[in-house]
N, C-alpha and C positions, 0 to 999 in steps of 0.2 A: 559464502555466497553473500554478494550486495543485491538486493534487491529495490527499482523504486518503482511505483505502483499507481497509477490515476486511472481517476472514474468517474464514469458520465452512469447512471443510472437514477431511473427513474425514483421519484419521489416515495412513491409506500415502499419501495429496500431498500434507501438510505440508512436506517438507521443501524437495517442489517447487515447488513456490508461496511460501517465504519464501525461497528463493535465486531466483527469478525477482521478487519483490518488491522485493529487495535489488541488480538491473543497475539499480534505475531511481528509488526513494522511496528515502528513508531512516526505517529501525526506532522506532519510538516506544512502542511497548508487545504487550502479548501481542497478532496476532491483526491490529496496525494499525501500518499505515506511510502517512507524508506525504512533501507536498516539491514544489519547482515542478519540471514536466516540458512537455519542448514537445508541439505539437498532435501531431506524427511520433512523437515515443517512448511517450506514450500508445495511440494505435492500435497499436501496438507488444507496449507491455507487456499493454492489454487480447485483442492476439491470441493470445500466447503462456500468458495465462492461461488463454482459452479451449480451446483445446487441453489443457490437463493436466488441469484439472475433471472433473467429473460432474452436467451439470444437475440428476440427482435426488437426488445428497446432497450436495453443495459450495453456498457460497453467499457471493459476493463483493459488497461494496456501495462504491462511487466515487462522493463529494460533490468535484460542479469548482467552483473557484473563480475568477474572470477575474483578482481583485485579491486580495489579504490588504490592502489601504489598511484598509479599517476589521471588522477583525477581531486578535484576539489570542489571548490563550494561557497562561493561568494551570497551572501544574503545583501539585495538594495530595499532599504525601510525596515516596511515594520516584521520580525518575524514573528511567527506563528509556530504554536505545536514545537516539538522538541520530543528529544530521549525521554525526557518525564510524567510526556504522556505514557506511557506503556501500560496495559493493563498487567 
C-alpha cells in the first residue's frame, strides 16, 4: 500500500516521531512522510507512533492508497526530502 502521513506533534516528542517515521517512510516535507509500506509494517508503524504521542496534545493523520496507478505528484518550489532520506 502507499501511505502519506502528516503530523502535528508537541515539540518534546518531535524527534522521536521523526525517527520512527524515517524507519518506514520517506521524508518529503516538514511533518510529512510518504512511501510504499507492507500491511505488517504499517501496523508496526502505527503501534510505535501510538506509544510515542499523547492523544490529548498530538495529531497524526494517515492517508492510505491501495495503488498509485491513478495518482500523480507535482512539486512547485523547493524540493524537500525524498527517497534518499530513508534509514
